[in-house]
N, C-alpha and C positions, 0 to 999 in steps of 0.2 A: 721473313715473318710474312704471313698473308693478310692482306687488307680486304674489307668487304665493301662493296659499293654497288648501288641500286641502280637497275637498269636505266630509269630515268636520269639519274646523274651521269651515268656513263655516256649517255648521249650526249649530253652538254659538253663533256671534258673528254671525248675519247683520243683526241689526238695528243693532247697532254699526259693522258694516260697510258698511252701506246709509247711515248716517248720514255717516260719514267719506267715503265717495265724493260724497255731495251737498255737504256743507260743506266739504270739502278739495279736491274734483277727483282724489281717488285713483282709481287702476285696479287692479283685480286681475285676474289671470289665473287662473281655477279649474282646479285640477289634480285628477284623477282617475287612480289607478292609474299615477301618474308620468307621464301625458300631459296636455297642456293641453285642456280640453273648451270652455270657455266664457269669457267676459270680463264682467266687472260694470263698467259705466260709467255716468256721470251722463247725464241727457237732453242737457246741454249739449254734452257730449262726442261723443255720438251724431250731434248735429244740425252740429257742425264738421265730423266725418268725411263727412256725407252732402254739404256744401257743396263741401268740398276734392274730393269724388270726382265732382262736377258740373262740369265743363270749361267750359260755358256761363256757369254762375252765376258761377263763379271768373274768367272773363274780366270779367264784367261789373262784378265787385267791383274788379279792377284798373283798368277804365277809370274807374268811379267815383273812386278815389283819384287817378288822373293828373288828371281834370278838377277835382277840388277843389284839388289841388296848383297846377293854372294858373288857378285862379279862375274856372273855367268852371261857375258854378252861381248859383242866386238862393237867397234865403231861403224859408223855408215861408210867411210873410207875403207876399212877393212872388207865390208860386206861387198861393195861395188868393185874392188880388186879381184874378189873369188868367183865373179861373174865372168 
């Protein structure tokens, strides 16, 4: 769930907020003069958003999940042996 924080408050608590974002995957919308100006996210959240925005990668992930569900895969050991 997103939380909002004023930029003045963030200046005072930046270290604890960064720790919270890192450990709890919290997200903060940073407000300045009553308007949203930025978002504080963990690197994992950014990576997830990038993957979700890439339709080709998302399609590949869905196909891989379907292949696994239907048993169309080989183990890592089998893969290495084939090389």
